[in-house]
C-alpha positions, -999 to +999 in steps of 0.1 A: +581-707-813+571-670-818+540-682-838+530-704-809+533-676-784+513-653-807+485-679-809+485-684-772+482-646-766+454-644-792+435-673-774+440-656-741+426-623-754+396-642-768+391-660-735+393-627-715+369-610-739+343-638-735+348-637-697+341-600-695+312-604-719+296-632-698+302-611-666+286-580-681+255-600-691+250-620-659+260-596-632+229-573-636+207-602-627+224-609-594+226-576-576+201-582-548+206-593-512+201-628-501+179-639-472+151-662-462+114-659-464+086-677-445+048-677-447+028-649-431-006-663-420-038-643-412-048-624-392-029-595-408-045-566-388-034-546-370+000-539-385+030-520-372+029-497-402-007-487-405-027-502-376-062-513-387-063-495-420-073-521-445-064-498-474-027-504-467-029-538-484-021-537-522-050-549-543-029-579-556-023-590-519+014-591-525+026-578-491+051-588-464+064-581-429+100-569-425+125-585-403+147-563-381+174-564-408+152-544-432+128-528-408+149-496-406+130-482-376+097-482-396+111-465-427+105-497-446+067-493-443+054-489-479+087-500-495+085-524-523+109-552-529+114-575-558+116-611-545+125-644-560+130-679-546+165-692-549+165-725-531+152-746-502+161-777-482+131-793-499+137-801-536+113-784-560+101-759-534+108-729-555+087-720-585+112-713-613+115-679-630+090-662-607+097-627-595+072-608-574+070-573-560+058-571-524+050-540-502+061-539-466+031-534-443+043-549-410+072-556-387+078-594-384+088-592-348+055-576-338+031-591-363-002-604-349+006-636-369+040-648-356+061-663-384+070-700-382+107-690-382+115-658-363+148-651-380+135-649-415+144-618-436+109-613-450+076-629-440+054-631-471+016-631-471+000-663-483-007-650-518+029-637-523+046-668-509+026-692-530+036-672-562+073-680-557+073-712-536+053-742-525+033-730-494+038-764-477+075-756-473+080-734-442+110-714-454+129-707-486+161-688-495+153-657-515+170-629-534+155-595-529+161-559-538+143-527-533+120-520-564 
């Protein structure tokens, strides 16, 4: 009987070790916030952040408009966020293993181009959206964190 208890304790220790190991490996990859993203169509000017200044747009055209949740009274202007597509109601909408970095250049609520879904967390420019999701899908669930 004591040998059985000793074996069970050893198995439990091994199980706990692997549980902590897996947690330590996987948790750093899931430390962002979760929200939704929709497509930001042209025209992009003027923006709430920089007006008609075309130099505000990054050369890679990876930019976005911020919802009220991340707008932060305009302090989000120029902030960069890592964004990846998590899921959608449409199967296969997300492009797997794609993470982009977008720069906030506008406020979604006052954007010249109104987003198709007004309650989205982040409205991504055409180029940015198509790098993580199928552009024919109007909205996707995303994970994002400040870069």
